KEKE-3310 file (N, C-alpha, C; in steps of 0.2 Angstrom, whole numbers, plus 5000, padded with zeros to 4 digits):
npx = (5070:5064:5055:5046:5047:5036:5034:5027:5030:5028:5016:5012:5023:5023:5011:5013:5024:5021:5018:5030:5035:5047:5053:5061:5064:5061:5054:5054:5042:5039:5027:5019:5008:4998:4990:4976:4980:4993:5002:5013:5012:5018:5019:5024:5033:5033:5043:5042:5047:5048:5057:5059:5050:5055:5053:5041:5046:5041:5039:5045:5037:5042:5037:5035:5029:5022:5024)
npy = (5101:5094:5086:5072:5057:5047:5031:5017:5003:4990:4982:4982:4976:4964:4958:4957:4949:4936:4932:4933:4946:4960:4974:4987:5000:5016:5031:5047:5060:5077:5081:5089:5090:5099:5097:5103:5103:5105:5096:5088:5079:5068:5061:5046:5035:5018:5005:4989:4972:4955:4940:4932:4918:4902:4896:4885:4871:4865:4848:4843:4834:4822:4821:4808:4799:4783:4771)
npz = (4900:4914:4907:4902:4893:4886:4879:4874:4867:4869:4871:4857:4851:4857:4853:4839:4838:4839:4827:4820:4817:4819:4827:4818:4816:4823:4818:4821:4818:4812:4817:4829:4843:4855:4870:4880:4893:4892:4888:4877:4861:4849:4833:4827:4815:4814:4809:4804:4802:4795:4795:4779:4774:4770:4754:4748:4739:4724:4719:4704:4693:4683:4666:4659:4646:4645:4633)
capx = (5070:5058:5051:5046:5045:5033:5033:5026:5028:5029:5010:5012:5028:5021:5006:5015:5030:5019:5018:5037:5037:5052:5054:5067:5066:5056:5056:5050:5040:5039:5020:5018:5001:4998:4983:4974:4984:5000:5006:5015:5012:5021:5018:5030:5032:5036:5045:5043:5049:5049:5061:5055:5049:5057:5048:5040:5048:5036:5043:5044:5036:5044:5031:5037:5024:5023:5022)
capy = (5102:5091:5083:5065:5054:5040:5028:5010:4999:4983:4978:4981:4971:4957:4955:4955:4944:4929:4931:4934:4953:4963:4981:4988:5007:5021:5037:5053:5065:5084:5083:5090:5092:5101:5097:5108:5102:5107:5090:5087:5072:5068:5055:5042:5030:5012:5000:4982:4967:4948:4936:4929:4911:4898:4895:4878:4869:4859:4843:4843:4827:4821:4819:4803:4794:4776:4769)
capz = (4907:4917:4902:4903:4887:4886:4872:4876:4861:4872:4869:4850:4849:4860:4849:4833:4839:4838:4819:4817:4816:4823:4826:4815:4817:4824:4814:4824:4813:4814:4819:4837:4845:4862:4873:4885:4899:4890:4886:4870:4859:4843:4829:4825:4811:4816:4804:4807:4797:4798:4790:4774:4775:4765:4749:4747:4732:4722:4716:4697:4691:4676:4662:4654:4644:4644:4626)
cpx = (5064:5053:5051:5043:5042:5031:5033:5025:5028:5022:5010:5017:5026:5016:5008:5021:5027:5018:5025:5039:5042:5052:5061:5069:5060:5058:5051:5048:5040:5032:5020:5011:5002:4991:4982:4978:4992:5005:5007:5014:5015:5019:5024:5029:5036:5037:5046:5044:5049:5053:5057:5055:5052:5052:5047:5042:5044:5041:5041:5043:5038:5038:5034:5031:5026:5020:5021)
cpy = (5099:5088:5075:5062:5048:5037:5020:5006:4991:4979:4977:4976:4964:4954:4953:4950:4937:4927:4932:4941:4956:4970:4983:4996:5011:5028:5043:5057:5072:5086:5083:5093:5094:5100:5103:5109:5104:5101:5090:5080:5073:5061:5052:5037:5024:5007:4994:4977:4960:4945:4933:4921:4907:4896:4887:4876:4864:4854:4843:4836:4827:4818:4814:4799:4787:4774:4762)
cpz = (4910:4913:4903:4896:4889:4880:4874:4870:4863:4870:4861:4848:4851:4855:4842:4833:4837:4831:4816:4816:4821:4822:4823:4816:4819:4822:4817:4818:4816:4817:4827:4838:4853:4864:4878:4891:4898:4888:4879:4867:4851:4839:4827:4820:4813:4810:4807:4801:4800:4792:4785:4775:4769:4760:4748:4740:4730:4718:4708:4695:4684:4672:4656:4652:4643:4637:4626)
residu = (GLN:GLY:ALA:GLU:VAL:GLN:ALA:ASP:TYR:VAL:PRO:LEU:LEU:ASN:SER:LEU:ALA:ALA:TYR:GLY:TRP:GLN:LEU:THR:CYS:VAL:LEU:PRO:THR:PRO:VAL:VAL:LYS:THR:CYS:ARG:GLU:GLY:ASN:LEU:SER:THR:LYS:GLN:ILE:VAL:PHE:LEU:GLN:ARG:PRO:SER:LEU:PRO:GLN:LYS:THR:LYS:LYS:LYS:GLU:SER:LYS:VAL:SER:ASN:LEU)
# end
């Protein structure tokens, strides 16, 4: 009742998006802290992933010796 949840992942996601990272899951934990003003805070585990980059294939040079 009357609780307001604040979670702003936008700055984190914007900074990591430039490198291809994407948010996949946010897992809340049972860790709850209360400050002097009565505000509650929780810890959350954030899972990120990025697509695998294609492997560069090295051209196999044939080792044919000239006789």
